[in-house]
LOSE-985588 format. One line per 5 residues: number of its first residue (from 0); their letters; for each residue x, y, z of N, C-alpha, C. Coordinates in Angstrom, 2 decimals, always signed. Last residue first. Layout:
<sites>
NUM = A = X:Y:Z:X:Y:Z:X:Y:Z; ...
</sites>
This chain:
<sites>
83 = KEALK = +90.04:-63.33:+20.51:+88.56:-63.43:+21.08:+88.36:-63.56:+22.37; +92.70:-63.14:+20.25:+92.10:-61.78:+20.63:+90.63:-62.09:+21.04; +93.41:-65.56:+19.43:+93.68:-65.14:+20.67:+93.19:-63.97:+21.16; +92.39:-65.57:+16.80:+91.90:-66.53:+17.79:+92.24:-66.01:+19.20; +94.23:-63.75:+15.60:+92.81:-63.24:+15.71:+92.10:-64.31:+16.82
78 = TEIID = +96.66:-64.99:+15.95:+96.66:-63.59:+16.58:+95.15:-63.38:+16.77; +96.07:-67.46:+14.30:+96.66:-67.61:+15.60:+96.34:-66.21:+16.47; +95.76:-66.16:+11.83:+94.70:-66.78:+12.26:+94.92:-67.02:+13.79; +98.41:-64.97:+11.39:+97.19:-64.08:+11.47:+96.10:-64.75:+12.19; +99.94:-67.14:+11.33:+100.28:-66.23:+12.20:+98.92:-65.22:+12.48
73 = LAAQV = +98.82:-68.61:+9.01:+98.72:-69.23:+10.51:+99.03:-68.25:+11.41; +99.43:-66.73:+7.04:+98.06:-67.12:+7.44:+97.92:-67.65:+8.66; +102.10:-66.74:+7.21:+101.58:-65.52:+7.48:+100.15:-65.74:+7.73; +102.42:-69.52:+6.35:+103.09:-69.12:+7.66:+102.44:-67.79:+8.04; +101.44:-69.50:+3.73:+100.82:-70.31:+4.74:+101.28:-69.78:+6.09
68 = NLMRE = +101.31:-66.33:+2.27:+101.85:-67.39:+2.49:+101.25:-68.23:+3.58; +100.04:-63.75:+2.43:+100.55:-64.15:+1.12:+100.94:-65.64:+1.14; +98.75:-61.64:+4.22:+98.54:-63.12:+4.07:+98.71:-63.52:+2.81; +99.04:-58.86:+4.19:+100.24:-59.73:+4.66:+100.00:-61.14:+4.21; +96.56:-57.90:+3.60:+97.83:-57.70:+2.57:+98.86:-58.36:+3.03
63 = MSAND = +95.15:-58.66:+5.92:+94.90:-59.44:+4.46:+96.17:-59.23:+3.44; +96.05:-57.00:+7.75:+96.31:-58.40:+7.80:+96.09:-59.23:+6.46; +94.93:-54.64:+6.76:+96.27:-54.76:+6.86:+96.78:-56.13:+6.97; +92.14:-55.34:+6.79:+92.77:-54.93:+5.46:+94.32:-55.14:+5.70; +91.24:-57.92:+9.15:+91.39:-56.60:+8.73:+92.19:-56.51:+7.56
58 = IVINF = +89.30:-60.59:+9.50:+90.77:-60.18:+9.30:+90.62:-58.87:+8.61; +87.61:-62.12:+12.20:+87.47:-61.02:+11.22:+89.08:-60.68:+10.78; +86.62:-65.59:+12.52:+87.45:-64.34:+12.88:+87.15:-63.26:+11.85; +85.78:-68.28:+12.31:+84.88:-67.36:+13.00:+85.68:-66.11:+13.54; +87.19:-70.15:+10.83:+87.75:-69.96:+12.14:+86.87:-68.88:+12.89
53 = AEEID = +85.59:-69.99:+8.46:+85.82:-71.24:+9.03:+86.37:-71.02:+10.43; +85.16:-67.39:+7.84:+84.26:-68.14:+8.24:+84.59:-69.30:+8.96; +87.87:-66.58:+7.39:+87.07:-65.82:+8.28:+85.99:-66.68:+8.87; +88.65:-68.30:+5.25:+89.37:-68.39:+6.46:+88.48:-67.64:+7.61; +86.65:-67.40:+3.44:+86.57:-68.69:+3.66:+87.16:-68.99:+5.04
48 = LIVDV = +87.98:-64.76:+3.05:+86.63:-64.93:+3.46:+86.17:-66.30:+3.93; +90.55:-65.86:+1.69:+90.64:-65.10:+3.17:+89.06:-65.04:+3.66; +89.69:-67.00:-0.64:+90.24:-67.70:+0.62:+90.24:-67.17:+1.85; +88.69:-64.66:-1.91:+87.62:-65.80:-1.61:+88.28:-66.63:-0.27; +91.12:-63.27:-2.15:+90.18:-62.81:-1.43:+89.01:-63.90:-0.93
43 = LNASN = +92.15:-65.16:-4.03:+92.81:-65.03:-2.57:+91.97:-64.44:-1.86; +90.77:-64.94:-6.32:+90.47:-66.15:-5.29:+91.22:-66.07:-4.21; +91.95:-62.50:-7.07:+90.61:-62.59:-6.75:+90.22:-63.70:-5.94; +94.57:-63.40:-7.40:+94.31:-62.46:-6.36:+92.82:-62.58:-6.16; +94.95:-67.04:-7.85:+95.03:-65.66:-8.39:+94.50:-64.83:-7.29
38 = IKLDN = +97.11:-69.28:-7.05:+96.00:-68.94:-6.62:+95.98:-67.37:-7.10; +99.52:-70.88:-7.32:+98.94:-70.18:-8.46:+97.56:-69.87:-8.13; +101.07:-71.98:-5.30:+99.83:-72.62:-5.50:+99.13:-71.94:-6.81; +103.55:-70.18:-5.51:+103.32:-71.81:-5.47:+102.19:-72.24:-5.96; +102.37:-67.52:-5.73:+103.50:-67.87:-6.60:+103.62:-69.64:-6.62
33 = IFDTE = +100.12:-67.44:-4.10:+100.07:-66.90:-5.45:+101.14:-67.49:-6.15; +100.85:-68.57:-1.70:+99.54:-68.83:-2.24:+99.66:-68.34:-3.72; +103.67:-70.41:-0.81:+103.39:-69.09:-1.15:+101.80:-69.38:-2.02; +104.95:-72.06:+1.77:+104.11:-72.08:+0.59:+103.54:-70.75:+0.29; +106.14:-72.51:+4.33:+106.71:-71.51:+3.26:+106.03:-71.49:+2.07
28 = ENLNE = +104.75:-74.45:+5.47:+104.58:-73.05:+6.08:+105.27:-72.03:+5.21; +103.56:-76.50:+2.77:+104.27:-76.38:+3.95:+104.00:-74.84:+4.31; +102.51:-78.73:+0.34:+102.10:-77.56:+1.25:+102.81:-77.63:+2.38; +102.66:-80.73:-1.63:+103.91:-80.41:-0.73:+103.57:-79.17:+0.14; +100.23:-80.47:-2.73:+100.53:-81.81:-2.28:+101.74:-81.62:-1.29
23 = FAEQN = +100.51:-78.10:-4.09:+99.46:-78.04:-3.02:+99.60:-79.42:-2.29; +102.51:-78.40:-5.88:+102.76:-77.54:-4.85:+101.74:-77.65:-3.83; +100.74:-80.12:-7.52:+102.07:-80.62:-6.99:+102.52:-79.78:-5.72; +98.75:-78.39:-8.44:+98.28:-79.50:-7.63:+99.74:-79.95:-6.88; +97.93:-75.26:-9.02:+99.34:-76.01:-8.89:+99.23:-77.23:-8.05
18 = KVYPK = +95.76:-74.15:-8.47:+96.06:-74.39:-9.89:+97.32:-75.14:-9.95; +93.29:-73.88:-5.87:+94.91:-74.17:-6.34:+94.79:-74.46:-7.87; +90.82:-73.77:-4.94:+91.40:-72.55:-5.81:+92.89:-72.76:-6.25; +90.04:-75.76:-3.28:+89.38:-75.55:-4.49:+90.06:-74.49:-5.42; +92.12:-75.62:-1.11:+92.12:-76.70:-2.38:+91.15:-76.21:-3.50
13 = VINKL = +91.89:-73.90:+0.95:+92.49:-73.41:-0.45:+92.46:-74.49:-1.66; +90.67:-75.31:+2.94:+90.10:-74.02:+2.47:+90.68:-73.54:+1.09; +92.14:-77.64:+3.29:+90.76:-77.77:+2.99:+90.08:-76.50:+2.28; +94.33:-76.12:+4.40:+94.58:-76.81:+3.16:+93.10:-77.15:+2.60; +93.30:-75.01:+6.79:+93.84:-74.18:+5.66:+93.91:-74.88:+4.42
8 = QLITE = +93.11:-77.51:+8.18:+91.88:-76.80:+7.91:+92.16:-75.66:+6.68; +95.94:-78.35:+8.25:+94.83:-79.12:+7.59:+93.75:-78.42:+7.21; +96.93:-75.98:+9.79:+97.40:-76.27:+8.38:+96.35:-77.18:+7.68; +95.43:-76.59:+12.12:+95.19:-75.36:+11.47:+95.53:-75.48:+10.15; +96.48:-78.85:+13.00:+95.04:-78.98:+12.69:+94.77:-77.76:+11.84
3 = EKNM = +99.18:-78.02:+13.39:+98.87:-79.14:+12.38:+97.42:-79.13:+12.12; +98.78:-76.37:+15.52:+99.22:-75.89:+14.29:+98.93:-76.98:+13.09; +95.86:-76.99:+17.39:+97.40:-76.97:+17.19:+97.68:-76.64:+15.72; +93.28:-75.51:+19.18:+93.62:-76.12:+17.93:+95.23:-75.87:+17.64
</sites>
């Protein structure tokens, strides 16, 4: 899976939780889940659970705490997939 495919899948995962549609439409690697997309912290947990299910990975607490923007999510997903 390449980066573009991963970003596309990530967009589909976060879409139901997004409160700022304009930021979502301009989503890029620097997009912050909380500040830009206005996803609240409870929904961010749901996003992480959905990511685990979609990519068939387990995200540890330390990784969860770092997963605040698209780039961090991509890095964590890539790392976890490589560990499989």
